[in-house]
N, C-alpha and C positions, 0 to 999 in steps of 0.2 A: 443457871447457865448463861452467861452474858454473850451477846452477839459481837463478833470480831468486826472492827471498822472495815469498810470496803477498801479494796486495794486500788491505789491511784491509777495504776495502768489499766485496770479493768474498767473504772469509770470513763477514762478517755476512750477506751475501745468502744464502750456502749454509746458514748456521744457521737463517735465517728460513724458507727453503724446506723444510728438514728438519723444522722445528717444524710447518709447515702441513700437511706430508704426515702426520705424526703424529696431528694433530687430525682430518684427513679420515678417516684409517684408524680412529681411535677410534669413529666412527659407522658407517662402511661395513662394518667387519668383523663386528660383531654384528648389524647390522640390514639390510644390503643397501643398494644405492645409492639406492633410492627413499625413504629415510627422511626426507630433508630436505624433499621436495616433500609428503609426507604431513603433516609438522609444520607446514609453512607455512599450511595451511587453518585452523589455529587462531588466534583473536585473543588468546588468553591472553598474560600477561606471564611468560616464563619462560626459564631457561637450563639447560643440561645440562653438568655438569663431569665431568672425568675424574680421579679421585683417584691413578690409576696413572702419570700423567704428572707431570713436575717441576713443582711449585708449584700442583698441583691447578688447571688452567686450565679456562676455559669453552670448550667445543668446539662449542656451538650456542647462538645466541641468537635468540629469536623476534622478529618485527617489532614486536610490542607492547611487548616489553622495550625495544627500542631507542627507540621513541617516547616511552616513559615516562621514560627516563633522559637522553635527548638525545644519546647517543653513537652513532656509526656501527658497522657490523658490524666493520669492520677495527680499530676502537679497542677492541672488546671481546673478539673471539676470541683465545685464547691467554693472556689475562690471568686472574689470580685475582680472585675477586669482592670483594676488599678494597677496590677503588676506589669501591665504593658506600657505604663507611663514612667517617665523619668524627669531628671532635673531640667532638661532642655525642652520638654513638652510644653506647648504654649497654653498658658492658663486661660486666655481667651477662648481658645478652642474647646477646653474642658468645661468652661462655663456654658458654651453654646450647647455642648451635649447635655449638661446637666438640665438646662432649661427645656430642652426637648423632652427629656424624661419626666420633668415635673409637669409638663403640659400634655404629656401623652401623645406627642407628634413625632413624626420621623424627621431626621436631619442628614445632611451630608456634609462631611468636613474633611479636610486634609490635615493629618495629625502626625507628629513624629512619635513613633513607638520603639520599643526596645525588645530585642530578642533576649533568650536565656543567657547567652554569652556576653551580653552588654552591648553588642553592636546595635546601631540604629537603623531604621528604615522608614521612609515616608509611606503612609498608608492613607488610601481614600476610604474613610469609614462611613458606611451608611447604615444608620439606625432606623428601625422600623418597629412599631408597637404591634402587638398581636392581641386583638380584642376577642374577648368571649361574648358571643351574642346572648348566651344564657345568663351570664353574670353581669353583662353590660359593663365590663371593666377590662383593663389590661392584665392578662395573665402571664404574658412573656414579652420579651424584647429580642428581636433578631438583630445581631450586629454582623455585617459583612466587611471583611477587610480586604481591600484590593491594593497590592503593592503598586506604588505609582511608578510606571516605567520610565517617565521622562517628565520634566517640568513643561507645562504648556505655555508658560510666560516666565519672565525673570523672576527669581526668588525675591521676596520683599523681606526687608529686615530694618529695624530701627535700633538694634543693639550694637555691640562693640565690633569693630572692624575684624576681630578674630573670627567672628562667625560668618563674615562675608564669603561668598563663593562665586566663582565665575563660570562654573560648568554644571550641566545637569547632574553629573556623576557626583560632584561634591555636595550637592543638596542633601543626599542620602547619607553622607558619612562625615560631614564636617563639623557636627556638633556632639560634644560632650562625651565621648567614649571613656576617656581617661577620668574626667570628672565623675562619671557614673560609677566606675569601678572604685574610685577613691572613696566615695561617700555612701556606698551601700555594701553590705556584707552578705555573705551566703546564708546567714541565719535569718530567715524571714525578712529579707530586705523589702518586700512589698509593703510592710508596715509604715515605711518611710515615704510611700508615694501616693500622690492624690489620685482618687477614683471619681468616677462620674456620678456616683450616688445612686439613689433609689427614688422612685416616685412617691414611695411611702416612708422610707427611712433615708434621710440624707445626712451622712456623717462625713465631715470634712476635716482636714488636719492643716494646722498651721505649719508650713515646712521651714519656715524661717530659722527655727531653732534646730530642727533635726538635720538639716543640710548646711547650716552656717552660711546661708546665702541671703543676707538680710534684703528685704524689698522685692524678691522674686516672686514669693507667694505670701499673701496676706490673709488674715481671717476672713472667711466668708460673711462674717457678721458685719464687716466693714463695707463701705460703698464699693460696688461691684467694678467700678472704673478706677478705683484708687490704688496706686502702686502696681498696676499691671504693666508688665514690660513686653512689648510685642516682640515675638520672635521670628525666626525664618518660617516662611510658608511656602511649601513647594506645591503648587497647583497641579491638580490631576488633569490629564488630557481628557478630551471627550471620549476616547476609546475606553479609558479607565472607568469613566463615569458609566459608560453603556454597560461594561461588564458588570459593574456593582448593581445597577438597576435589573439587569437579566437575572442575576443571582438571587436578589431579593424577591423578584417576582416568582421564580420557580420554587424557592424554598417555601415561601408563604403559600403557594398553591399546593405543595405537598402537605403542609400543615392542615390547610383548610380541607383537603381531601380526607386525611386520616381522622380529622375531628368529627366527621359525619358518621363514623362507626360508633362513636361513643354518645352521639346525640348532643354533643357540646360544640357546635359550629363555631368556628373561629373565623376572623376576618382582619384585614390590615387596617380597617378604619372602624370607628365607632359608628353605630347604626344612626345616630342623630347628629354626626359630625356635620358642621356647616360647610365644610370644604370637600364634601363627598361628591366629586365631579360627576361620577358615572350616574348617580341618581338625580342630581339636580344641575344639569349642565348650564342652561340659560333659561330665560322666560320663554314661554310658549308662543307669545307674540313675536319675539325676536326670531325665534326658531322658524316660524312660518315665513317671515320675511326673507330670511337668509336662504330658505329652501327654493325660493324662486330664482336665485342666481345660478345660471348654468355655466359654472366653471369649477375647475378642481381647486378647492381652497379649504383651509382650516382656520379656525379662530382660537386663539390662546389667550388665557388670562394671566397677565403678569403679577396679579396681586394674590395668586395662590402659590404655595410652594412648588418649585421647579417649573413654574410657568406651563400648566398642563393645557392640553387641547380641550376646549369645552364644546365646540361644534365642528362637524366635519361634513363636507359635501358628498353626495352620492358619486360624482365624478372622481373625486379624490379616492374613494374606495375602489372604484374600477380601475384607476391608474396604478395603485399600489398593490391591490390584492388582499388588503386587510379588511376585516369586519369592522362594523362600527364600535362593537364592544372592545375590540383590540386596540382602537385608536384613542377613544375618549379617556381622559386622565393621564395620558402620557406626554412627555415632552417631545417635541418635533425631532429631537435628535435620533429617534429610533429609525429614521430613514437613511442615517449616515452609516458608513462602512469603512473597511480597512483602506480603501483607495480614495476616500473623500478628502479633498484638499483642505489642509489646515488653515490656509490663508482665507479660503471662502468662509470656513466656520468662524474665524476670528472677525471677518467683516460683518457677519450677521450679528454676533454678539456685540460688537461695537455700535452698530446701528440702533440696537435695542437700548443699549445704555444711554445713547445720545437722543433716543426717541425720534429717529429719523427713518426715512424709507430706505430700502436696499435691494438692489437687484444683482443677482449672481447666477453664474452658469455652473452648477454644482452636480457632482456625481452622487446619485442617491441609489437606494436599493429597494426592490419590491419584496414582498413577504416570501416569495420563493427563492430569494437570494440573487436574482438577476439584476444587474445594474441598469441604470438609464440616466441620461443626461436631463437634468431638470432646470429649466429657465425659471428661477424662483424669484418672485417679487414679494417682499415683506414690507409692511407699513403699520405704524401706530394708528388706532382708531379711537378718536376722541368722543366723549360724551357731550350732552348739551352744555355742561359747564366748562368745557374745553380740557378736561383731564383725560389722560389716556385710559381707556377702559379695557381695551383688548389690542392684540396684534393679530393681523391678518397675514396669512401666507397663501400666495396663489401659485400654483404649480403648473408647469407646461413641459411636456415630454417632447424634447427636441433631438432625440437620439438620432433619428433617420431624416431629419429635416434640415435642409440647407438654409443658410440665413436669408438667401434671396427668395425662398419659398414660404416664408413665414408671413404670408399675406393673403387673405381670402379674396374672393372675386368681387367684393365691395371696396377693396383697397384698404381694409383695416388690418394692421399688423397684429400679431400675436400679443406683443407687448401692450398695444393699445387696448386690446380686450382684457388683459390683466388689470391694467389701470381703471378700465370700466368696472371691473368686478370689485376692486377696492372702493371706488366711489359708491357703488351700490351698498356695500357693507356699511360704509360710513353713514349714509342716508338713513339706513335701517336702524343703527344704533342711535344716532342723534334724534331720530323721531320718537324715541321711546323715553319717557321720564324716569328718572331714578336708575338708570343703568350705569354701573361702574361707580367709582369713588367720587364723592363730591367735594373732597378736601384736597 
């Protein structure tokens, strides 16, 4: 008696069940069964992907992500995130994400994405690797999507005038809806779209044939700068960026908490990562020298991703109410809030770009949410070779102090004390060899 050949539908069903089991195990194994229920409490828009599975699929999608994109959970789980990209998604941005995955690092980009109905929206995408301390490797990537509420600066474009827009509203809608509908079908349209790849399996497609748009996307085997056409970039506001950072921090904290139940502790950074700010902030000699300066100030490193704080004074902690662990490794923007003036923030950013000092009267927020007026002075700190090694920010709470009262009994104004603190920091940095970049 011969064996009957397997039914095709049965084989497909078996493969689907096997894939579903792999996705469930992807979360259950390192975090325990309760992780999904814990993640459901968050309203953030995020997905968790597994680079160890074929095609780097999504293994968890939040309810917020589904509402934002218009897809159902069944349409998302098991798919690579390429389906969010479309013909007007900037290839340079995709390359930046790809490189972050390749090097197992976090990244933050503004990217044009597509909903299920083909409409576009600008998304501030924050990618973060999740490292397993046991395996000493990346087991997941967390991707948080924050819709950009408004452009923080004018949209940039080098493409045709047809793509130019004059308002913040147009930034999210002026590109490619009809083109997208014309060149993608409802039958597995995601196969025509580029995706950001995997740190272990990097598959890319040449879209010039599929979309009939010669020159827009070239083979990734070619030079990375060849044939790339820059597209509209709608920059996220500081508020959008802070929302993304908060979401990433809380979700990663949840993953770390549940990983303890399985004995497979995870972390946002590799144990031996050279840019692990919290473990290796600055040299002990420099730390001792800075601890003698009796002012509220922080030291930030512009050569690390997102310019994190690498040293914080005790007076800063007293002023803001944060602990040292809550401050180290963060960008200084966490002091900003809903009523912080955009012009003040722009002035600070510009001074950093120009490597110049800056003084602003800015509204900041303590840990308990209470606002205070901060007379902030920031300045570059150069090393012995003349290169910028750090940026120092000196804070002064002037909420209840009138301008004519900002002088002590020795006739020294508060601003003079701030400049004195900056000078002391500069002396401390220059006196130590090998601090900061030498090139």
